[in-house]
C-alpha positions as MATLAB code, in Angstrom:
seq = 'MKKELAQQIGQEVDEMLNRFGATLQLVRDSCTEEEFKWYKSTVSPVMGALVLDVLNPLYKKYPEAKPEGYDD';
ca = [
     -87.167  -40.568  -46.813;
     -86.641  -42.452  -43.607;
     -89.097  -42.326  -40.719;
     -86.534  -40.563  -38.535;
     -86.076  -37.740  -41.036;
     -89.838  -37.335  -41.465;
     -90.162  -37.153  -37.674;
     -87.391  -34.579  -37.434;
     -88.990  -32.432  -40.137;
     -92.323  -32.682  -38.328;
     -90.733  -31.626  -35.063;
     -88.957  -28.674  -36.667;
     -92.129  -27.463  -38.374;
     -94.064  -27.901  -35.141;
     -91.448  -25.769  -33.391;
     -91.938  -23.087  -36.055;
     -95.679  -23.162  -35.429;
     -95.105  -22.807  -31.702;
     -92.795  -19.839  -32.274;
     -95.342  -18.155  -34.523;
     -97.955  -18.769  -31.825;
     -95.690  -17.165  -29.244;
     -95.225  -14.103  -31.439;
     -98.985  -13.818  -31.843;
     -99.341  -13.718  -28.070;
     -96.515  -11.197  -27.791;
     -98.130   -8.889  -30.335;
    -101.552   -9.322  -28.709;
    -100.111   -8.341  -25.328;
     -97.898   -5.499  -26.555;
     -99.572   -3.808  -29.496;
    -102.798   -2.161  -30.488;
    -105.773   -4.202  -31.645;
    -105.218   -2.906  -35.176;
    -101.578   -4.011  -35.147;
    -102.541   -7.394  -33.762;
    -105.189   -7.889  -36.451;
    -102.653   -7.017  -39.139;
    -100.036   -9.350  -37.683;
    -102.497  -12.197  -37.223;
    -103.803  -11.826  -40.772;
    -100.227  -11.927  -42.039;
     -98.972  -14.835  -39.932;
    -102.068  -17.053  -39.996;
    -101.762  -17.996  -43.687;
     -98.142  -18.978  -43.126;
     -99.103  -21.157  -40.176;
    -101.949  -22.690  -42.144;
     -99.636  -23.443  -45.071;
     -97.177  -25.180  -42.772;
     -99.930  -27.480  -41.553;
    -101.808  -27.997  -44.827;
     -98.890  -28.016  -47.257;
     -96.089  -29.515  -45.171;
     -97.266  -31.502  -42.152;
    -100.426  -33.092  -43.525;
     -98.769  -34.347  -46.748;
     -95.704  -35.467  -44.793;
     -97.769  -37.517  -42.373;
     -99.965  -38.855  -45.152;
     -96.904  -40.200  -46.925;
     -95.156  -41.269  -43.710;
     -97.919  -42.087  -41.205;
     -95.419  -43.851  -38.970;
     -93.772  -40.454  -38.368;
     -96.993  -38.798  -37.201;
     -96.837  -37.919  -33.498;
     -99.459  -39.405  -31.256;
    -102.455  -37.122  -30.963;
    -101.826  -35.299  -34.243;
    -105.093  -34.704  -36.047;
    -104.899  -33.851  -39.708;
];
């Protein structure tokens, strides 16, 4: 894999994480506490998997693709 592709994958996954974060805020602002807790407990493992199973291994294998300030 080339550095550019690894960077693009990282950016796309980061965008997914940002979108999930936005939906968390939307649910927090628009739904009951019970609904928010359910949604958060459902979405959080997905977000965690994206970081732990996709981004961290990607940047470990291609450290030159890691964005500045990314802490794994």
